[in-house]
C-alpha positions as CSV (number, residue, x, y, z in Angstrom):
1,M,147.4,112.4,82.3
2,G,150.7,114.6,83.4
3,Q,153.9,113.3,82.9
4,G,154.1,112.0,86.4
5,E,157.4,109.9,87.5
6,A,157.1,106.1,87.2
7,T,156.8,103.8,90.0
8,G,157.7,100.2,90.4
9,S,161.6,98.3,90.9
10,P,164.2,98.8,88.5
11,G,163.9,96.9,85.9
12,S,160.1,96.4,85.8
13,A,157.6,97.8,83.6
14,G,156.5,100.4,86.5
15,S,153.0,102.3,86.0
16,F,152.8,106.2,85.8
17,Y,150.5,108.1,88.6
18,S,148.3,110.8,87.2
19,E,148.9,114.6,87.9
20,Q,147.2,118.0,87.3
21,I,147.6,119.7,84.6
22,Q,148.3,123.4,85.4
23,A,147.2,124.5,81.9
24,L,144.1,123.4,82.1
25,E,142.9,123.8,85.6
26,T,140.9,126.6,84.6
27,Q,138.9,124.2,81.8
28,T,136.0,122.3,82.3
29,I,137.4,119.1,80.8
30,V,134.5,116.4,80.0
31,H,136.8,113.5,78.1
32,V,140.0,112.6,78.7
33,S,141.9,109.9,76.4
34,C,145.8,108.9,77.6
35,G,148.4,107.2,75.0
36,K,151.4,105.5,76.0
37,E,153.2,108.9,75.2
38,H,150.2,111.5,74.5
39,S,147.2,112.6,75.8
40,L,144.1,114.6,74.5
41,A,141.6,116.3,76.9
42,V,137.8,117.2,75.8
43,R,136.3,120.3,77.1
44,N,132.7,120.8,77.5
45,N,132.5,122.9,75.0
46,G,133.9,120.4,72.6
47,R,137.6,122.0,72.0
48,V,140.3,119.7,72.2
49,F,143.6,120.0,74.0
50,S,146.7,117.6,72.7
51,W,150.2,117.1,74.8
52,G,152.7,114.9,75.0
53,A,155.2,113.2,72.1
54,G,154.3,114.6,68.8
55,A,157.4,113.6,66.5
56,F,155.2,112.3,64.3
57,G,152.3,114.5,64.3
58,Q,150.1,112.7,66.3
59,L,148.9,115.9,68.3
60,G,147.5,117.4,65.3
61,T,149.3,120.9,66.3
62,G,150.9,121.2,63.1
63,E,154.6,120.6,64.7
64,L,156.7,117.8,64.6
65,K,158.2,118.2,68.3
66,E,157.1,116.8,72.2
67,R,154.6,119.5,74.0
68,L,154.5,119.3,77.3
69,I,152.0,122.2,77.7
70,P,148.4,121.3,76.1
71,K,147.6,123.0,72.9
72,V,144.5,123.0,70.3
73,P,145.1,121.1,67.7
74,T,145.1,122.9,64.2
75,E,143.3,120.0,62.4
76,T,140.4,120.3,64.7
77,K,139.7,124.2,64.1
78,C,137.7,123.6,61.0
79,C,135.2,121.6,63.4
80,T,132.5,123.5,65.8
81,S,132.7,120.8,68.5
82,V,133.8,116.9,69.2
83,R,130.7,114.7,70.0
């Protein structure tokens, strides 16, 4: 979920470990979806947070850049909750 260091031998595919996201410590997160380069988290009230690679707009923030700190996507502000 966080961008932890890869483990495994040099040249291997390796694997990443999860780590706590300090920006979400005070939130009650009920669902998480992790992609290869970006992640989404859903709070207990339905609010969505996104972070990671965003050069192609996949974070939904309206910005075309990487975000290391979770942000509420602008495209979900029209919704009352995610179910």
